[in-house]
C-alpha positions in Angstrom: 86.3 133.1 48.3 86.5 133.6 52.1 83.1 132.1 52.9 84.1 128.9 51.2 87.3 128.7 53.1 85.4 129.3 56.4 83.0 126.5 55.7 85.8 124.2 54.6 87.8 124.8 57.7 85.0 124.4 60.1 83.6 121.4 58.3 87.1 119.8 58.5 87.3 120.5 62.2 83.8 119.0 62.7 84.7 115.9 60.8 87.9 115.5 62.8 86.0 116.0 66.0 83.5 113.4 65.0 86.3 110.9 64.2 87.9 111.5 67.5 84.5 111.0 69.3 83.9 107.8 67.4 87.4 106.3 67.8 88.6 107.7 71.2 85.7 108.2 73.5 86.9 105.3 75.7 90.4 106.9 75.8 88.9 110.2 76.9 86.8 108.5 79.5 89.9 106.8 80.9 91.8 110.1 81.1 88.8 111.6 83.0 88.9 108.7 85.4 92.6 109.3 86.0 92.1 113.0 86.7 89.2 112.2 89.0 91.2 109.5 90.9 94.2 111.9 91.2 92.0 114.7 92.7 90.0 112.3 94.9 93.3 111.0 96.3 94.5 114.5 97.2 96.9 114.7 94.3 97.6 117.7 92.0 97.1 117.9 88.2 100.2 119.5 86.6 99.8 120.8 83.1 102.5 121.8 80.6 103.1 122.4 76.9 104.8 124.8 74.5 103.4 127.7 72.5 99.6 127.3 72.0 99.8 124.2 74.1 101.3 126.3 77.0 98.3 128.6 76.7 96.0 125.5 76.8 97.9 124.3 79.9 97.2 127.6 81.7 93.6 127.7 80.5 92.8 124.1 81.7 94.5 124.5 85.1 92.4 127.6 85.7 89.2 125.7 85.0 90.0 123.3 87.8 91.2 125.9 90.4 88.5 128.5 89.7 85.5 126.8 88.1 84.3 125.4 84.8 80.5 125.2 84.6 79.5 125.3 88.3 80.6 126.9 91.5 82.3 124.2 93.7 85.4 123.9 95.8 88.7 124.5 94.1 90.6 121.6 92.7 94.3 121.1 92.8 95.8 122.1 89.4 99.0 123.9 88.4 100.2 125.1 85.0 104.0 124.7 84.8 104.1 127.3 82.1 103.3 130.5 84.1 106.3 131.5 86.3 108.4 133.6 84.0 111.2 134.1 86.6 111.5 130.3 87.1 111.2 129.6 83.4 113.9 132.1 82.4 116.2 131.2 85.2 116.0 127.5 84.4 116.4 128.1 80.7 119.4 130.3 81.3 121.1 128.2 84.0 120.1 124.6 83.1 118.8 124.9 79.5 115.3 125.2 78.0 114.9 121.4 77.9 114.7 121.4 81.8 112.1 124.1 82.3 109.3 121.6 83.1 111.4 118.7 84.5 112.9 120.9 87.2 109.4 121.9 88.4 108.2 118.3 88.3 111.3 117.4 90.5 110.4 120.2 92.9 106.7 120.0 93.1 105.3 116.6 92.0 105.3 113.2 93.7 103.4 109.9 93.7 99.7 110.5 93.6 100.0 113.5 91.3 99.4 113.5 87.5 101.5 115.3 84.8 99.4 116.3 81.8 101.4 117.2 78.7 100.0 118.8 75.6 102.2 118.5 72.5 101.2 118.5 68.9 104.3 116.5 67.9 105.3 114.6 71.0 108.9 115.5 70.2 109.7 118.6 72.2 112.7 117.9 74.4 111.3 119.9 77.3 108.0 117.8 77.5 110.0 114.6 77.0 112.3 115.6 79.9 109.2 116.4 82.0 107.8 113.0 81.4 111.2 111.4 82.3 111.3 113.4 85.5 107.8 112.4 86.3 108.5 108.7 85.7 111.6 108.9 88.0 109.4 110.3 90.8 106.5 107.9 90.4 104.2 110.6 89.0 101.5 109.5 86.5 101.6 110.9 83.0 98.9 111.7 80.5 99.8 113.1 77.0 97.5 114.8 74.6 99.3 114.5 71.3 99.0 114.8 67.5 100.7 113.5 64.4 102.4 110.2 65.3 102.5 110.9 69.0 106.3 111.1 68.8 108.6 109.9 71.6 106.2 111.2 74.3 103.5 108.6 73.5 105.7 105.8 74.8 106.5 107.7 78.1 102.8 108.3 79.0 100.6 106.0 81.0 97.7 107.3 78.8 98.2 109.0 75.5 95.5 110.4 73.2 96.7 111.1 69.7 94.6 113.4 67.5 94.8 111.9 64.0 96.0 115.0 62.2 99.1 116.8 61.1 97.5 120.2 61.4 98.8 122.0 64.5 95.8 124.3 64.8 93.2 121.5 64.6 95.2 119.4 67.1 95.3 122.2 69.6 91.6 123.0 69.1 90.6 119.4 69.8 93.0 119.1 72.8 91.2 122.1 74.4 87.7 120.8 73.5 88.7 117.4 75.0 90.1 119.0 78.1 86.8 120.9 78.5 84.8 117.6 78.1 87.0 116.0 80.8 86.7 119.0 83.1 83.0 118.9 82.8 82.9 115.2 83.7 85.4 115.6 86.6 83.6 118.7 87.9 80.2 116.9 87.9 81.7 113.9 89.7 83.5 115.9 92.4 81.2 118.9 92.9 79.6 117.3 96.0 
């Protein structure tokens, strides 16, 4: 029955969210602190991911630039997933693995922060982005799922959602990003 499935799905999400809150609140607070320090220091938050995670990157960057809960000055944030001319030219000329790394090389530097969303932590283009960030002295935060993949070892801070379900991982990544944005906005609104 569909009502049963609805309840089961939402109850499962609530249980997973509760587990993440209980086990990872300190990790989330540390990520919020890193975002705040980056923005206070005049740096830029760069967000990237693939598929639904690309949509999350765009969504979250917009929260910082435009607003989240309150009207306040714009904050420096860029989604590396939005320039179709750049993405397609890079994919065509250099390969899809380079679409984010090339932008990191062009735009990011010390004092900036690269935030990567990946349910697996194994996508070559987010791994290459992290490698490019590391080479340029750019900090790296990764919101991950499953085992965290290779990306977890490249990040300064990694938050791994303890699930293998892509949809639940992405839902919690976005919820966590909203919590972080709320904290950062409250701290920096003055």
